[in-house]
C-alpha positions in Angstrom: 37.1 56.8 25.5 37.5 58.4 22.1 40.2 56.4 20.3 39.3 54.5 17.2 35.6 55.4 17.3 36.4 59.1 17.5 38.8 58.9 14.6 36.3 57.1 12.4 33.7 59.8 13.2 36.3 62.5 12.3 37.1 60.8 9.0 33.4 60.3 8.2 32.6 63.9 8.9 35.5 65.1 6.8 34.6 62.9 3.9 31.0 64.0 4.0 32.0 67.6 4.1 34.3 67.1 1.1 31.3 65.6 -0.8 29.2 68.6 0.0 32.0 71.2 -0.5 34.5 70.7 -3.2 37.9 71.4 -1.6 37.6 74.4 0.8 40.8 76.3 1.6 40.5 75.7 5.4 40.8 72.0 4.9 44.5 72.4 5.5 43.8 73.2 9.2 41.3 70.3 9.5 43.7 67.8 8.0 46.5 69.1 10.3 44.4 68.6 13.4 43.4 65.2 12.1 47.1 64.3 11.7 47.7 65.5 15.3 44.8 63.2 16.4 46.4 60.1 14.8 49.9 61.1 16.1 48.6 61.4 19.7 46.7 58.2 19.3 49.9 56.4 18.1 52.0 57.8 21.0 49.3 56.8 23.5 49.2 53.3 22.0 53.0 53.0 22.3 53.0 54.3 25.9 50.2 51.8 26.7 52.2 48.9 25.3 55.2 49.9 27.4 53.0 49.5 30.5 51.0 46.4 29.4 50.3 43.9 32.2 53.1 41.4 32.2 53.0 37.8 33.6 53.6 37.6 37.4 54.0 41.4 37.7 52.3 43.5 40.3 52.5 47.3 39.7 51.5 49.5 42.6 51.4 53.2 43.4 53.3 54.7 46.3 50.5 55.8 48.6 50.6 56.0 52.4 48.5 53.5 54.3 47.3 51.3 51.4 48.5 48.8 48.8 47.2 50.4 45.6 47.5 48.1 42.6 47.2 50.2 39.5 48.8 51.3 36.2 51.0 54.5 36.4 48.8 57.5 37.3 49.7 59.5 34.2 48.7 56.7 31.7 44.9 57.1 31.4 44.9 60.9 31.7 47.6 61.1 29.0 45.3 59.3 26.5 41.9 60.6 27.5 42.8 64.3 28.0 45.1 64.3 25.0 42.4 62.9 22.7 39.7 65.2 24.2 42.0 68.3 23.6 42.4 67.3 19.9 38.7 66.7 19.6 38.0 70.1 21.1 40.4 71.7 18.7 38.3 70.4 15.8 35.2 72.0 17.2 36.9 75.3 18.1 38.6 75.6 14.7 35.4 74.9 12.8 33.5 77.4 15.0 36.1 80.0 14.3 35.7 79.4 10.5 32.0 79.9 10.9 32.4 83.1 13.0 34.9 84.5 10.6 32.6 83.8 7.7 29.6 85.5 9.5 31.7 88.6 10.2 33.2 88.9 6.7 30.4 87.8 4.4 26.9 89.1 3.9 23.8 87.0 3.0 22.2 84.2 4.9 24.1 82.6 7.8 24.3 79.1 6.1 26.0 80.6 3.1 28.5 82.6 5.1 30.6 79.6 5.9 31.2 76.1 4.3 28.7 73.4 5.4 31.6 71.2 6.6 32.5 73.9 9.2 28.9 74.2 10.4 28.7 70.4 10.8 32.0 69.8 12.5 31.6 72.9 14.7 28.2 71.7 16.0 29.1 68.1 16.3 32.6 68.4 17.9 31.7 71.2 20.3 28.8 69.1 21.6 31.0 65.9 21.6 33.8 67.7 23.5 31.4 68.8 26.2 30.5 65.1 26.7 34.1 64.0 26.5 35.3 66.6 29.1 32.5 65.4 31.4 33.8 61.8 31.1 37.3 62.9 31.8 36.2 64.8 34.9 34.4 61.7 36.1 37.4 59.5 35.6 39.8 61.9 37.3 37.6 62.1 40.4 37.7 58.3 40.7 40.7 56.1 41.6 41.5 53.3 39.1 42.9 50.0 40.1 42.4 48.2 43.4 43.2 49.7 46.8 43.8 47.2 49.6 43.6 48.5 53.1 43.4 46.6 56.4 39.6 47.4 56.7 38.4 47.4 53.2 38.9 47.1 49.4 38.5 50.1 47.1 37.8 49.8 43.4 36.5 52.0 40.6 33.1 50.9 39.3 31.4 52.9 36.5 33.8 55.9 37.2 32.8 55.9 40.8 34.8 54.8 43.9 33.3 51.7 45.6 34.5 50.4 48.9 34.0 46.8 50.0 34.6 45.7 53.6 36.7 42.5 53.7 33.8 40.8 55.6 31.6 41.2 52.5 34.0 39.6 50.1 33.4 35.9 49.5 36.2 35.1 47.0 38.6 36.7 44.5 39.6 35.0 41.3 41.0 35.8 37.8 38.6 35.5 34.9 38.6 36.4 31.2 35.4 38.5 30.6 33.7 38.7 27.2 33.3 42.4 26.2 31.9 44.0 23.0 34.7 44.7 20.4 32.9 46.0 17.4 29.8 44.9 15.5 28.8 41.4 16.5 32.2 40.8 18.0 33.5 40.2 21.5 36.9 39.9 23.0 38.1 38.2 26.2 39.5 40.7 28.7 41.6 39.4 31.6 40.2 40.7 34.8 40.1 40.3 38.6 36.7 39.0 39.7 35.5 40.0 43.2 32.4 38.2 44.5 30.5 39.5 47.5 28.2 37.8 49.9 25.3 39.9 48.5 25.6 38.1 45.2 27.2 41.2 43.6 30.2 40.6 41.3 32.7 43.3 40.4 35.4 43.1 37.6 38.6 45.1 37.4 40.3 44.8 34.1 44.0 44.0 33.7 44.6 47.2 31.7 43.3 49.2 34.7 45.7 47.4 37.1 48.8 47.3 34.8 49.4 44.0 36.5 48.9 40.2 36.0 45.3 39.7 37.1 46.1 36.1 38.2 48.7 37.4 40.7 46.5 40.2 41.9 43.6 37.9 42.5 45.9 35.5 44.4 47.3 38.4 46.5 43.8 39.5 47.4 42.6 35.9 48.2 45.7 35.5 50.4 44.8 38.5 52.6 41.1 37.5 52.4 42.0 34.3 54.1 44.4 35.9 56.6 42.8 38.8 58.4 45.6 38.7 61.0 48.1 39.8 58.3 46.1 42.7 56.8 47.9 45.4 58.7 50.8 44.7 56.3 48.7 46.3 53.6 49.6 49.7 54.9 53.0 49.1 53.3 52.9 47.7 49.7 56.4 46.3 49.8 55.8 44.5 53.1 52.4 43.2 51.9 53.7 41.9 48.6 56.9 40.4 50.2 54.7 38.5 52.7 52.5 37.2 49.9 55.5 36.1 47.7 57.2 34.4 50.6 54.1 32.4 51.3 54.1 31.2 47.7 57.5 29.6 48.0 
């Protein structure tokens, strides 16, 4: 959610502030928080690599009454909440510099604190409010694909969507082109769910923590065998039945 884009914004704001202010003494705090930002991002990247989707692998959560294909529950909150906390720290620290300057110095308010503190405080406090809203939306939803005997649950635009099996036409794996910077796209492996209303939903492999080809085959297997869907109440039984049929 924040990631590389957020770090670029932080570096640009810091650089602009250094142009406008020579080298203010409070830069030590800002640079320390910036270092924490990069460190948290590096740790999050390494953790994500450890749980990258692997070929022929299905990861599922232990949840009663449903086969929930998803990455580990802590993975996305670790990244999004951590980065949002660091971003909030930028805003709070800058606001504290401004407040301290207003309390200790006389004169006009703009001259009471460095311009970099004013800029970063205003921007990052506003950005943090938006970031925490996005985190709250994500935590309310359920990532991955939840297979139950009666319906399929997915996360679409940070909201839970439920599709009755009777509305699903077919499930396949597809590489979807998504924006990846200026005038660039990248192919993202995904599960493609097509409904009889002509609506198509995509669930990315990173959200599943699983091989989308295997997940799509698993879903298609139970789409074509409604008599076996009761097995979906137990992930181990459901996956074992699917794997046995592939042999």
